[in-house]
PDB file of N, CA, C and O in Angstrom, chain B, residues numbered from 101:
ATOM      1  N   MET B 101       0.867  -1.118  -0.656  1.00  0.00           N
ATOM      2  CA  MET B 101      -0.378  -0.030   0.086  1.00  0.00           C
ATOM      3  C   MET B 101       0.754   1.042  -0.090  1.00  0.00           C
ATOM      4  O   MET B 101       0.608   1.911  -0.950  1.00  0.00           O
ATOM      5  N   LYS B 102       2.094   1.003   0.849  1.00  0.00           N
ATOM      6  CA  LYS B 102       2.930   2.297   0.847  1.00  0.00           C
ATOM      7  C   LYS B 102       3.391   2.856  -0.748  1.00  0.00           C
ATOM      8  O   LYS B 102       3.302   3.904  -1.387  1.00  0.00           O
ATOM      9  N   ARG B 103       4.057   1.153  -1.000  1.00  0.00           N
ATOM     10  CA  ARG B 103       4.290   1.843  -2.733  1.00  0.00           C
ATOM     11  C   ARG B 103       3.842   2.358  -3.525  1.00  0.00           C
ATOM     12  O   ARG B 103       4.285   2.900  -4.537  1.00  0.00           O
ATOM     13  N   ILE B 104       2.563   2.182  -2.978  1.00  0.00           N
ATOM     14  CA  ILE B 104       1.418   2.843  -4.405  1.00  0.00           C
ATOM     15  C   ILE B 104       0.639   4.430  -4.103  1.00  0.00           C
ATOM     16  O   ILE B 104      -0.155   5.069  -4.794  1.00  0.00           O
ATOM     17  N   GLY B 105       1.280   4.727  -2.715  1.00  0.00           N
ATOM     18  CA  GLY B 105       0.897   6.189  -2.443  1.00  0.00           C
ATOM     19  C   GLY B 105       2.030   6.843  -2.892  1.00  0.00           C
ATOM     20  O   GLY B 105       2.026   7.923  -3.482  1.00  0.00           O
ATOM     21  N   PHE B 106       3.262   5.999  -2.532  1.00  0.00           N
ATOM     22  CA  PHE B 106       4.476   6.909  -3.301  1.00  0.00           C
ATOM     23  C   PHE B 106       4.907   6.781  -4.293  1.00  0.00           C
ATOM     24  O   PHE B 106       6.056   7.222  -4.341  1.00  0.00           O
ATOM     25  N   SER B 107       4.396   6.178  -5.614  1.00  0.00           N
ATOM     26  CA  SER B 107       3.932   5.775  -6.666  1.00  0.00           C
ATOM     27  C   SER B 107       3.759   6.953  -7.058  1.00  0.00           C
ATOM     28  O   SER B 107       4.617   7.797  -7.317  1.00  0.00           O
ATOM     29  N   LEU B 108       2.219   7.058  -7.127  1.00  0.00           N
ATOM     30  CA  LEU B 108       1.624   7.550  -7.548  1.00  0.00           C
ATOM     31  C   LEU B 108       1.798   8.995  -6.451  1.00  0.00           C
ATOM     32  O   LEU B 108       0.835   9.610  -6.909  1.00  0.00           O
ATOM     33  N   LEU B 109       2.216   9.704  -5.616  1.00  0.00           N
ATOM     34  CA  LEU B 109       2.989  10.880  -5.460  1.00  0.00           C
ATOM     35  C   LEU B 109       3.814  11.774  -6.207  1.00  0.00           C
ATOM     36  O   LEU B 109       3.787  13.003  -6.270  1.00  0.00           O
ATOM     37  N   LEU B 110       4.681  10.787  -6.858  1.00  0.00           N
ATOM     38  CA  LEU B 110       5.458  10.576  -7.591  1.00  0.00           C
ATOM     39  C   LEU B 110       5.031  11.196  -8.824  1.00  0.00           C
ATOM     40  O   LEU B 110       5.405  12.180  -9.461  1.00  0.00           O
ATOM     41  N   ALA B 111       4.307  10.489  -8.938  1.00  0.00           N
ATOM     42  CA  ALA B 111       3.811  10.897 -10.468  1.00  0.00           C
ATOM     43  C   ALA B 111       3.434  12.344 -10.680  1.00  0.00           C
ATOM     44  O   ALA B 111       3.741  13.023 -11.660  1.00  0.00           O
ATOM     45  N   ILE B 112       2.697  12.744  -9.586  1.00  0.00           N
ATOM     46  CA  ILE B 112       1.600  13.780  -9.587  1.00  0.00           C
ATOM     47  C   ILE B 112       2.875  15.009  -9.606  1.00  0.00           C
ATOM     48  O   ILE B 112       2.924  16.035 -10.285  1.00  0.00           O
ATOM     49  N   GLY B 113       3.900  14.457  -8.555  1.00  0.00           N
ATOM     50  CA  GLY B 113       5.234  15.281  -8.826  1.00  0.00           C
ATOM     51  C   GLY B 113       5.413  15.854 -10.462  1.00  0.00           C
ATOM     52  O   GLY B 113       5.235  16.950 -10.994  1.00  0.00           O
ATOM     53  N   LEU B 114       5.765  14.791 -10.847  1.00  0.00           N
ATOM     54  CA  LEU B 114       6.318  14.954 -11.928  1.00  0.00           C
ATOM     55  C   LEU B 114       5.778  15.967 -12.828  1.00  0.00           C
ATOM     56  O   LEU B 114       6.270  16.950 -13.383  1.00  0.00           O
ATOM     57  N   LEU B 115       4.344  15.308 -12.803  1.00  0.00           N
ATOM     58  CA  LEU B 115       3.350  15.916 -13.876  1.00  0.00           C
ATOM     59  C   LEU B 115       4.181  17.769 -13.992  1.00  0.00           C
ATOM     60  O   LEU B 115       4.895  18.318 -14.831  1.00  0.00           O
ATOM     61  N   HIS B 116       3.466  18.273 -12.404  1.00  0.00           N
ATOM     62  CA  HIS B 116       3.636  19.387 -11.880  1.00  0.00           C
ATOM     63  C   HIS B 116       5.253  20.165 -12.469  1.00  0.00           C
ATOM     64  O   HIS B 116       5.351  21.356 -12.765  1.00  0.00           O
ATOM     65  N   ALA B 117       6.449  19.104 -12.534  1.00  0.00           N
ATOM     66  CA  ALA B 117       6.769  19.689 -13.040  1.00  0.00           C
ATOM     67  C   ALA B 117       7.150  20.027 -14.263  1.00  0.00           C
ATOM     68  O   ALA B 117       7.773  21.045 -14.566  1.00  0.00           O
ATOM     69  N   GLN B 118       6.710  19.015 -15.110  1.00  0.00           N
ATOM     70  CA  GLN B 118       6.233  18.686 -16.670  1.00  0.00           C
ATOM     71  C   GLN B 118       6.066  20.094 -17.257  1.00  0.00           C
ATOM     72  O   GLN B 118       6.768  20.654 -18.100  1.00  0.00           O
ATOM     73  N   ALA B 119       4.716  20.640 -16.467  1.00  0.00           N
ATOM     74  CA  ALA B 119       4.003  21.450 -16.116  1.00  0.00           C
ATOM     75  C   ALA B 119       5.263  22.852 -15.888  1.00  0.00           C
ATOM     76  O   ALA B 119       4.946  24.040 -15.839  1.00  0.00           O
ATOM     77  N   ALA B 120       5.894  22.613 -15.839  1.00  0.00           N
ATOM     78  CA  ALA B 120       6.139  24.563 -15.186  1.00  0.00           C
ATOM     79  C   ALA B 120       7.103  24.309 -16.060  1.00  0.00           C
ATOM     80  O   ALA B 120       6.440  24.965 -16.863  1.00  0.00           O
ATOM     81  N   LEU B 121       8.259  23.909 -16.829  1.00  0.00           N
ATOM     82  CA  LEU B 121       8.862  23.121 -17.741  1.00  0.00           C
ATOM     83  C   LEU B 121       8.802  23.713 -19.086  1.00  0.00           C
ATOM     84  O   LEU B 121       9.628  23.964 -19.964  1.00  0.00           O
ATOM     85  N   ALA B 122       7.672  23.832 -18.952  1.00  0.00           N
ATOM     86  CA  ALA B 122       7.067  23.303 -20.790  1.00  0.00           C
ATOM     87  C   ALA B 122       7.070  24.595 -21.250  1.00  0.00           C
ATOM     88  O   ALA B 122       6.711  25.656 -20.740  1.00  0.00           O
ATOM     89  N   ALA B 123       7.579  24.280 -22.388  1.00  0.00           N
ATOM     90  CA  ALA B 123       7.037  25.637 -23.101  1.00  0.00           C
ATOM     91  C   ALA B 123       6.276  26.268 -23.362  1.00  0.00           C
ATOM     92  O   ALA B 123       5.150  25.941 -22.987  1.00  0.00           O
ATOM     93  N   ALA B 124       6.467  27.771 -24.297  1.00  0.00           N
ATOM     94  CA  ALA B 124       5.827  28.927 -24.151  1.00  0.00           C
ATOM     95  C   ALA B 124       4.974  27.841 -25.344  1.00  0.00           C
ATOM     96  O   ALA B 124       5.449  26.858 -25.912  1.00  0.00           O
ATOM     97  N   ASP B 125       3.184  28.581 -25.502  1.00  0.00           N
ATOM     98  CA  ASP B 125       2.735  27.932 -26.711  1.00  0.00           C
ATOM     99  C   ASP B 125       2.645  29.459 -27.548  1.00  0.00           C
ATOM    100  O   ASP B 125       1.852  30.366 -27.294  1.00  0.00           O
ATOM    101  N   CYS B 126       3.963  29.442 -28.875  1.00  0.00           N
ATOM    102  CA  CYS B 126       4.035  30.422 -30.025  1.00  0.00           C
ATOM    103  C   CYS B 126       2.818  30.572 -30.886  1.00  0.00           C
ATOM    104  O   CYS B 126       3.105  29.656 -31.657  1.00  0.00           O
ATOM    105  N   LYS B 127       1.481  31.106 -31.425  1.00  0.00           N
ATOM    106  CA  LYS B 127       1.040  31.212 -32.361  1.00  0.00           C
ATOM    107  C   LYS B 127       2.209  30.588 -34.029  1.00  0.00           C
ATOM    108  O   LYS B 127       3.328  31.097 -33.962  1.00  0.00           O
ATOM    109  N   SER B 128       2.078  29.960 -34.894  1.00  0.00           N
ATOM    110  CA  SER B 128       2.513  29.129 -36.219  1.00  0.00           C
ATOM    111  C   SER B 128       2.588  30.526 -36.661  1.00  0.00           C
ATOM    112  O   SER B 128       1.937  31.220 -35.879  1.00  0.00           O
ATOM    113  N   TYR B 129       3.082  31.167 -37.534  1.00  0.00           N
ATOM    114  CA  TYR B 129       3.487  32.307 -38.895  1.00  0.00           C
ATOM    115  C   TYR B 129       4.676  31.045 -39.682  1.00  0.00           C
ATOM    116  O   TYR B 129       5.444  30.156 -39.314  1.00  0.00           O
ATOM    117  N   PRO B 130       4.100  31.817 -41.212  1.00  0.00           N
ATOM    118  CA  PRO B 130       4.883  31.526 -42.295  1.00  0.00           C
ATOM    119  C   PRO B 130       6.692  31.548 -42.329  1.00  0.00           C
ATOM    120  O   PRO B 130       6.909  32.470 -41.543  1.00  0.00           O
ATOM    121  N   LYS B 131       7.558  31.235 -42.623  1.00  0.00           N
ATOM    122  CA  LYS B 131       8.293  31.616 -41.968  1.00  0.00           C
ATOM    123  C   LYS B 131       9.146  33.225 -43.111  1.00  0.00           C
ATOM    124  O   LYS B 131      10.242  33.661 -43.461  1.00  0.00           O
ATOM    125  N   GLU B 132       7.546  33.529 -43.245  1.00  0.00           N
ATOM    126  CA  GLU B 132       8.456  35.092 -44.351  1.00  0.00           C
ATOM    127  C   GLU B 132       7.725  35.729 -43.923  1.00  0.00           C
ATOM    128  O   GLU B 132       7.205  36.549 -44.681  1.00  0.00           O
ATOM    129  N   GLU B 133       7.356  35.698 -42.686  1.00  0.00           N
ATOM    130  CA  GLU B 133       6.563  36.522 -41.415  1.00  0.00           C
ATOM    131  C   GLU B 133       7.034  36.958 -40.284  1.00  0.00           C
ATOM    132  O   GLU B 133       6.920  38.084 -39.800  1.00  0.00           O
ATOM    133  N   TRP B 134       7.810  35.621 -39.686  1.00  0.00           N
ATOM    134  CA  TRP B 134       9.021  36.102 -38.806  1.00  0.00           C
ATOM    135  C   TRP B 134       9.901  37.525 -38.796  1.00  0.00           C
ATOM    136  O   TRP B 134      10.605  37.836 -39.757  1.00  0.00           O
ATOM    137  N   ALA B 135       9.801  38.207 -37.804  1.00  0.00           N
ATOM    138  CA  ALA B 135      10.724  39.034 -37.181  1.00  0.00           C
ATOM    139  C   ALA B 135      11.757  38.377 -37.540  1.00  0.00           C
ATOM    140  O   ALA B 135      11.737  37.223 -37.970  1.00  0.00           O
ATOM    141  N   SER B 136      12.955  39.230 -37.353  1.00  0.00           N
ATOM    142  CA  SER B 136      14.205  39.229 -37.949  1.00  0.00           C
ATOM    143  C   SER B 136      14.905  38.660 -36.371  1.00  0.00           C
ATOM    144  O   SER B 136      14.171  38.950 -35.426  1.00  0.00           O
ATOM    145  N   GLU B 137      15.625  38.240 -36.150  1.00  0.00           N
ATOM    146  CA  GLU B 137      16.153  37.406 -35.186  1.00  0.00           C
ATOM    147  C   GLU B 137      17.603  38.568 -34.431  1.00  0.00           C
ATOM    148  O   GLU B 137      18.104  38.347 -33.328  1.00  0.00           O
ATOM    149  N   ASP B 138      17.973  39.613 -35.253  1.00  0.00           N
ATOM    150  CA  ASP B 138      18.984  40.097 -35.102  1.00  0.00           C
ATOM    151  C   ASP B 138      17.742  41.805 -34.780  1.00  0.00           C
ATOM    152  O   ASP B 138      18.662  42.467 -34.301  1.00  0.00           O
ATOM    153  N   THR B 139      16.809  42.559 -34.735  1.00  0.00           N
ATOM    154  CA  THR B 139      15.700  42.309 -35.050  1.00  0.00           C
ATOM    155  C   THR B 139      15.973  42.766 -33.439  1.00  0.00           C
ATOM    156  O   THR B 139      16.347  43.820 -32.925  1.00  0.00           O
ATOM    157  N   LEU B 140      15.604  41.468 -32.917  1.00  0.00           N
ATOM    158  CA  LEU B 140      15.192  41.137 -31.452  1.00  0.00           C
ATOM    159  C   LEU B 140      16.264  41.433 -30.465  1.00  0.00           C
ATOM    160  O   LEU B 140      16.208  42.156 -29.470  1.00  0.00           O
ATOM    161  N   LYS B 141      17.645  40.451 -31.126  1.00  0.00           N
ATOM    162  CA  LYS B 141      19.329  40.654 -29.888  1.00  0.00           C
ATOM    163  C   LYS B 141      19.166  42.425 -30.278  1.00  0.00           C
ATOM    164  O   LYS B 141      18.628  42.837 -29.250  1.00  0.00           O
ATOM    165  N   GLU B 142      19.328  43.529 -31.113  1.00  0.00           N
ATOM    166  CA  GLU B 142      19.849  44.269 -30.977  1.00  0.00           C
ATOM    167  C   GLU B 142      18.395  45.294 -30.047  1.00  0.00           C
ATOM    168  O   GLU B 142      18.660  46.461 -29.759  1.00  0.00           O
ATOM    169  N   ALA B 143      16.907  44.699 -29.651  1.00  0.00           N
ATOM    170  CA  ALA B 143      16.558  46.188 -28.946  1.00  0.00           C
ATOM    171  C   ALA B 143      16.779  44.957 -27.454  1.00  0.00           C
ATOM    172  O   ALA B 143      16.602  45.413 -26.324  1.00  0.00           O
ATOM    173  N   LEU B 144      17.084  43.763 -27.591  1.00  0.00           N
ATOM    174  CA  LEU B 144      16.819  43.160 -25.825  1.00  0.00           C
ATOM    175  C   LEU B 144      18.262  43.723 -25.493  1.00  0.00           C
ATOM    176  O   LEU B 144      18.586  43.549 -24.319  1.00  0.00           O
ATOM    177  N   GLU B 145      19.156  44.337 -26.262  1.00  0.00           N
ATOM    178  CA  GLU B 145      20.506  44.261 -26.013  1.00  0.00           C
ATOM    179  C   GLU B 145      19.630  45.637 -25.829  1.00  0.00           C
ATOM    180  O   GLU B 145      18.612  45.583 -25.140  1.00  0.00           O
ATOM    181  N   ALA B 146      19.962  46.674 -26.349  1.00  0.00           N
ATOM    182  CA  ALA B 146      19.787  48.185 -26.349  1.00  0.00           C
ATOM    183  C   ALA B 146      18.984  47.813 -24.502  1.00  0.00           C
ATOM    184  O   ALA B 146      19.703  48.407 -23.699  1.00  0.00           O
ATOM    185  N   GLU B 147      18.279  47.364 -24.044  1.00  0.00           N
ATOM    186  CA  GLU B 147      17.941  47.117 -23.242  1.00  0.00           C
ATOM    187  C   GLU B 147      18.237  46.901 -22.158  1.00  0.00           C
ATOM    188  O   GLU B 147      17.639  47.285 -21.153  1.00  0.00           O
ATOM    189  N   GLY B 148      19.550  46.022 -22.237  1.00  0.00           N
ATOM    190  CA  GLY B 148      20.187  46.558 -20.909  1.00  0.00           C
ATOM    191  C   GLY B 148      21.169  44.639 -20.793  1.00  0.00           C
ATOM    192  O   GLY B 148      22.017  44.101 -20.082  1.00  0.00           O
ATOM    193  N   TYR B 149      20.401  44.333 -21.871  1.00  0.00           N
ATOM    194  CA  TYR B 149      20.114  41.993 -21.646  1.00  0.00           C
ATOM    195  C   TYR B 149      21.389  42.114 -21.376  1.00  0.00           C
ATOM    196  O   TYR B 149      22.010  43.174 -21.292  1.00  0.00           O
ATOM    197  N   THR B 150      21.923  40.712 -21.195  1.00  0.00           N
ATOM    198  CA  THR B 150      22.966  39.798 -22.655  1.00  0.00           C
ATOM    199  C   THR B 150      22.111  39.015 -23.056  1.00  0.00           C
ATOM    200  O   THR B 150      20.990  39.094 -22.553  1.00  0.00           O
ATOM    201  N   ILE B 151      22.382  38.011 -24.093  1.00  0.00           N
ATOM    202  CA  ILE B 151      22.166  37.039 -25.139  1.00  0.00           C
ATOM    203  C   ILE B 151      23.180  35.643 -24.178  1.00  0.00           C
ATOM    204  O   ILE B 151      24.093  35.111 -24.811  1.00  0.00           O
ATOM    205  N   LYS B 152      23.102  35.506 -23.747  1.00  0.00           N
ATOM    206  CA  LYS B 152      23.838  33.803 -23.732  1.00  0.00           C
ATOM    207  C   LYS B 152      23.205  33.004 -24.993  1.00  0.00           C
ATOM    208  O   LYS B 152      23.678  32.751 -26.101  1.00  0.00           O
ATOM    209  N   LYS B 153      22.128  32.745 -24.481  1.00  0.00           N
ATOM    210  CA  LYS B 153      21.745  31.279 -26.146  1.00  0.00           C
ATOM    211  C   LYS B 153      20.662  31.884 -26.721  1.00  0.00           C
ATOM    212  O   LYS B 153      19.779  32.352 -26.002  1.00  0.00           O
ATOM    213  N   PHE B 154      20.578  31.969 -28.448  1.00  0.00           N
ATOM    214  CA  PHE B 154      19.393  32.858 -28.866  1.00  0.00           C
ATOM    215  C   PHE B 154      18.558  31.533 -29.491  1.00  0.00           C
ATOM    216  O   PHE B 154      19.305  30.586 -29.741  1.00  0.00           O
ATOM    217  N   LYS B 155      17.704  31.401 -29.667  1.00  0.00           N
ATOM    218  CA  LYS B 155      17.533  29.950 -30.577  1.00  0.00           C
ATOM    219  C   LYS B 155      16.251  29.782 -30.690  1.00  0.00           C
ATOM    220  O   LYS B 155      15.516  30.530 -30.047  1.00  0.00           O
ATOM    221  N   VAL B 156      15.717  28.806 -31.496  1.00  0.00           N
ATOM    222  CA  VAL B 156      14.139  28.740 -32.470  1.00  0.00           C
ATOM    223  C   VAL B 156      13.454  27.650 -31.781  1.00  0.00           C
ATOM    224  O   VAL B 156      13.538  26.584 -32.392  1.00  0.00           O
ATOM    225  N   ASP B 157      12.830  27.611 -30.736  1.00  0.00           N
ATOM    226  CA  ASP B 157      11.627  26.899 -29.888  1.00  0.00           C
ATOM    227  C   ASP B 157      10.246  26.419 -30.641  1.00  0.00           C
ATOM    228  O   ASP B 157       9.271  26.794 -29.991  1.00  0.00           O
ATOM    229  N   GLY B 158      10.033  25.983 -31.356  1.00  0.00           N
ATOM    230  CA  GLY B 158       8.564  25.135 -31.904  1.00  0.00           C
ATOM    231  C   GLY B 158       8.371  26.879 -32.762  1.00  0.00           C
ATOM    232  O   GLY B 158       9.198  27.623 -33.290  1.00  0.00           O
ATOM    233  N   ASN B 159       7.267  26.957 -32.605  1.00  0.00           N
ATOM    234  CA  ASN B 159       6.802  28.639 -32.700  1.00  0.00           C
ATOM    235  C   ASN B 159       7.369  29.500 -31.952  1.00  0.00           C
ATOM    236  O   ASN B 159       6.640  30.491 -31.903  1.00  0.00           O
ATOM    237  N   CYS B 160       8.668  29.692 -31.095  1.00  0.00           N
ATOM    238  CA  CYS B 160       8.949  30.521 -30.326  1.00  0.00           C
ATOM    239  C   CYS B 160       9.757  31.130 -31.151  1.00  0.00           C
ATOM    240  O   CYS B 160       9.739  30.822 -32.342  1.00  0.00           O
ATOM    241  N   TYR B 161      10.992  32.538 -30.453  1.00  0.00           N
ATOM    242  CA  TYR B 161      12.326  32.193 -30.605  1.00  0.00           C
ATOM    243  C   TYR B 161      12.449  32.367 -29.098  1.00  0.00           C
ATOM    244  O   TYR B 161      11.596  32.904 -28.391  1.00  0.00           O
ATOM    245  N   GLU B 162      13.412  31.939 -28.754  1.00  0.00           N
ATOM    246  CA  GLU B 162      14.114  31.287 -27.115  1.00  0.00           C
ATOM    247  C   GLU B 162      15.594  32.637 -26.631  1.00  0.00           C
ATOM    248  O   GLU B 162      16.515  32.682 -27.447  1.00  0.00           O
ATOM    249  N   ILE B 163      15.652  33.167 -25.943  1.00  0.00           N
ATOM    250  CA  ILE B 163      16.802  33.540 -25.311  1.00  0.00           C
ATOM    251  C   ILE B 163      16.810  33.310 -23.442  1.00  0.00           C
ATOM    252  O   ILE B 163      16.098  33.625 -22.489  1.00  0.00           O
ATOM    253  N   TYR B 164      18.050  32.592 -23.686  1.00  0.00           N
ATOM    254  CA  TYR B 164      18.887  33.080 -22.296  1.00  0.00           C
ATOM    255  C   TYR B 164      19.636  33.847 -21.266  1.00  0.00           C
ATOM    256  O   TYR B 164      20.459  34.550 -21.854  1.00  0.00           O
ATOM    257  N   GLY B 165      19.686  33.971 -20.295  1.00  0.00           N
ATOM    258  CA  GLY B 165      20.555  35.489 -20.303  1.00  0.00           C
ATOM    259  C   GLY B 165      20.140  35.727 -19.139  1.00  0.00           C
ATOM    260  O   GLY B 165      19.419  35.116 -18.350  1.00  0.00           O
ATOM    261  N   ARG B 166      21.050  37.344 -19.116  1.00  0.00           N
ATOM    262  CA  ARG B 166      20.617  38.124 -17.715  1.00  0.00           C
ATOM    263  C   ARG B 166      19.743  39.419 -18.222  1.00  0.00           C
ATOM    264  O   ARG B 166      19.628  39.751 -19.402  1.00  0.00           O
ATOM    265  N   ASN B 167      19.186  40.045 -17.165  1.00  0.00           N
ATOM    266  CA  ASN B 167      18.328  40.667 -17.585  1.00  0.00           C
ATOM    267  C   ASN B 167      19.005  42.001 -17.171  1.00  0.00           C
ATOM    268  O   ASN B 167      20.125  41.526 -16.981  1.00  0.00           O
ATOM    269  N   LYS B 168      19.176  43.534 -16.846  1.00  0.00           N
ATOM    270  CA  LYS B 168      19.544  44.889 -16.897  1.00  0.00           C
ATOM    271  C   LYS B 168      19.705  44.341 -15.419  1.00  0.00           C
ATOM    272  O   LYS B 168      20.935  44.328 -15.468  1.00  0.00           O
ATOM    273  N   GLU B 169      19.496  43.991 -14.454  1.00  0.00           N
ATOM    274  CA  GLU B 169      20.120  43.913 -13.177  1.00  0.00           C
ATOM    275  C   GLU B 169      20.682  42.553 -13.184  1.00  0.00           C
ATOM    276  O   GLU B 169      21.408  42.457 -12.195  1.00  0.00           O
ATOM    277  N   GLY B 170      20.666  41.367 -13.916  1.00  0.00           N
ATOM    278  CA  GLY B 170      21.982  40.813 -13.922  1.00  0.00           C
ATOM    279  C   GLY B 170      21.787  39.954 -13.523  1.00  0.00           C
ATOM    280  O   GLY B 170      22.668  39.397 -12.869  1.00  0.00           O
ATOM    281  N   LYS B 171      20.471  39.336 -13.697  1.00  0.00           N
ATOM    282  CA  LYS B 171      19.585  38.163 -12.696  1.00  0.00           C
ATOM    283  C   LYS B 171      19.706  37.547 -14.298  1.00  0.00           C
ATOM    284  O   LYS B 171      19.926  38.109 -15.371  1.00  0.00           O
ATOM    285  N   LYS B 172      19.511  36.433 -14.011  1.00  0.00           N
ATOM    286  CA  LYS B 172      19.194  35.088 -15.276  1.00  0.00           C
ATOM    287  C   LYS B 172      17.661  35.432 -15.607  1.00  0.00           C
ATOM    288  O   LYS B 172      16.820  35.912 -14.847  1.00  0.00           O
ATOM    289  N   VAL B 173      17.533  35.058 -16.942  1.00  0.00           N
ATOM    290  CA  VAL B 173      16.649  34.876 -17.686  1.00  0.00           C
ATOM    291  C   VAL B 173      16.172  34.078 -18.915  1.00  0.00           C
ATOM    292  O   VAL B 173      16.585  34.322 -20.048  1.00  0.00           O
ATOM    293  N   GLU B 174      15.224  33.053 -18.611  1.00  0.00           N
ATOM    294  CA  GLU B 174      14.349  32.428 -19.748  1.00  0.00           C
ATOM    295  C   GLU B 174      13.229  33.737 -20.258  1.00  0.00           C
ATOM    296  O   GLU B 174      12.421  34.295 -19.516  1.00  0.00           O
ATOM    297  N   ILE B 175      13.432  33.999 -21.598  1.00  0.00           N
ATOM    298  CA  ILE B 175      12.054  34.584 -22.468  1.00  0.00           C
ATOM    299  C   ILE B 175      11.708  33.920 -23.609  1.00  0.00           C
ATOM    300  O   ILE B 175      12.489  33.325 -24.353  1.00  0.00           O
ATOM    301  N   TYR B 176      10.464  34.036 -23.744  1.00  0.00           N
ATOM    302  CA  TYR B 176      10.122  32.972 -25.211  1.00  0.00           C
ATOM    303  C   TYR B 176       9.379  34.236 -26.090  1.00  0.00           C
ATOM    304  O   TYR B 176       8.400  34.706 -25.512  1.00  0.00           O
ATOM    305  N   PHE B 177       9.655  34.742 -27.180  1.00  0.00           N
ATOM    306  CA  PHE B 177       8.688  35.653 -27.947  1.00  0.00           C
ATOM    307  C   PHE B 177       8.227  35.269 -29.391  1.00  0.00           C
ATOM    308  O   PHE B 177       8.876  34.443 -30.033  1.00  0.00           O
ATOM    309  N   ASP B 178       7.315  35.754 -29.809  1.00  0.00           N
ATOM    310  CA  ASP B 178       6.076  35.068 -30.905  1.00  0.00           C
ATOM    311  C   ASP B 178       6.911  36.402 -32.362  1.00  0.00           C
ATOM    312  O   ASP B 178       6.946  37.586 -32.695  1.00  0.00           O
ATOM    313  N   MET B 179       7.557  34.646 -32.816  1.00  0.00           N
ATOM    314  CA  MET B 179       8.110  35.480 -33.675  1.00  0.00           C
ATOM    315  C   MET B 179       7.937  36.402 -35.277  1.00  0.00           C
ATOM    316  O   MET B 179       8.494  36.314 -36.371  1.00  0.00           O
ATOM    317  N   LYS B 180       7.093  37.089 -34.820  1.00  0.00           N
ATOM    318  CA  LYS B 180       6.227  37.874 -35.832  1.00  0.00           C
ATOM    319  C   LYS B 180       5.807  38.741 -35.613  1.00  0.00           C
ATOM    320  O   LYS B 180       5.507  39.565 -36.477  1.00  0.00           O
ATOM    321  N   THR B 181       5.458  39.038 -33.304  1.00  0.00           N
ATOM    322  CA  THR B 181       5.399  40.721 -33.135  1.00  0.00           C
ATOM    323  C   THR B 181       5.951  40.510 -32.624  1.00  0.00           C
ATOM    324  O   THR B 181       6.470  41.626 -32.647  1.00  0.00           O
ATOM    325  N   LEU B 182       6.976  39.613 -31.477  1.00  0.00           N
ATOM    326  CA  LEU B 182       7.750  39.792 -31.128  1.00  0.00           C
ATOM    327  C   LEU B 182       7.889  40.435 -29.419  1.00  0.00           C
ATOM    328  O   LEU B 182       8.758  40.823 -28.639  1.00  0.00           O
ATOM    329  N   ALA B 183       6.553  40.257 -29.481  1.00  0.00           N
ATOM    330  CA  ALA B 183       5.777  39.842 -28.238  1.00  0.00           C
ATOM    331  C   ALA B 183       6.403  39.430 -27.078  1.00  0.00           C
ATOM    332  O   ALA B 183       7.108  38.565 -27.598  1.00  0.00           O
ATOM    333  N   ILE B 184       6.754  39.373 -25.628  1.00  0.00           N
ATOM    334  CA  ILE B 184       6.555  38.233 -24.895  1.00  0.00           C
ATOM    335  C   ILE B 184       5.963  37.480 -24.775  1.00  0.00           C
ATOM    336  O   ILE B 184       4.896  38.084 -24.667  1.00  0.00           O
ATOM    337  N   VAL B 185       5.640  36.105 -24.655  1.00  0.00           N
ATOM    338  CA  VAL B 185       4.585  34.756 -24.373  1.00  0.00           C
ATOM    339  C   VAL B 185       5.121  34.937 -23.384  1.00  0.00           C
ATOM    340  O   VAL B 185       4.522  35.730 -22.656  1.00  0.00           O
ATOM    341  N   LYS B 186       6.112  34.509 -22.961  1.00  0.00           N
ATOM    342  CA  LYS B 186       6.643  33.783 -21.267  1.00  0.00           C
ATOM    343  C   LYS B 186       7.908  33.758 -21.187  1.00  0.00           C
ATOM    344  O   LYS B 186       8.843  33.344 -21.872  1.00  0.00           O
ATOM    345  N   ALA B 187       7.730  34.389 -20.023  1.00  0.00           N
ATOM    346  CA  ALA B 187       9.257  35.222 -19.327  1.00  0.00           C
ATOM    347  C   ALA B 187       9.499  34.019 -18.347  1.00  0.00           C
ATOM    348  O   ALA B 187       8.618  33.173 -18.502  1.00  0.00           O
ATOM    349  N   ILE B 188      10.394  33.688 -17.413  1.00  0.00           N
ATOM    350  CA  ILE B 188      10.725  32.752 -17.181  1.00  0.00           C
ATOM    351  C   ILE B 188      12.579  33.976 -15.707  1.00  0.00           C
ATOM    352  O   ILE B 188      13.723  34.304 -16.023  1.00  0.00           O
ATOM    353  N   GLY B 189      11.950  34.120 -14.605  1.00  0.00           N
ATOM    354  CA  GLY B 189      13.307  34.849 -13.676  1.00  0.00           C
ATOM    355  C   GLY B 189      13.716  33.494 -13.080  1.00  0.00           C
ATOM    356  O   GLY B 189      13.090  32.720 -12.355  1.00  0.00           O
ATOM    357  N   LEU B 190      15.570  33.409 -13.859  1.00  0.00           N
ATOM    358  CA  LEU B 190      16.239  32.281 -12.741  1.00  0.00           C
ATOM    359  C   LEU B 190      16.711  32.091 -11.515  1.00  0.00           C
ATOM    360  O   LEU B 190      17.850  32.522 -11.338  1.00  0.00           O
ATOM    361  N   LYS B 191      16.335  31.720 -10.863  1.00  0.00           N
ATOM    362  CA  LYS B 191      17.625  32.295  -9.544  1.00  0.00           C
ATOM    363  C   LYS B 191      18.637  31.850  -9.607  1.00  0.00           C
ATOM    364  O   LYS B 191      18.798  30.638  -9.758  1.00  0.00           O
ATOM    365  N   ASP B 192      19.708  32.784  -9.500  1.00  0.00           N
ATOM    366  CA  ASP B 192      21.184  32.162  -9.670  1.00  0.00           C
ATOM    367  C   ASP B 192      21.995  31.423  -9.008  1.00  0.00           C
ATOM    368  O   ASP B 192      23.097  31.140  -9.478  1.00  0.00           O
TER     369      ASP B 192
END
């Protein structure tokens, strides 16, 4: 009985962890409608962000880096509008 209870708790915990780590849900656009990666990078750097990693993740642009206060961030952007779809501030 204890084993079933522990397994159930473990499964629930894993589901919650997966939901928290799930990628952003960005709208899909034809590639010719995507905004330029350089435009986004330049805008972020002008606001004081440093970009450690920039990638396409599904239908989103995703960056890992630091904000102007030096705190780690993970941000997902709409590929057409460059609006923030999901932002995660990571602890140092």
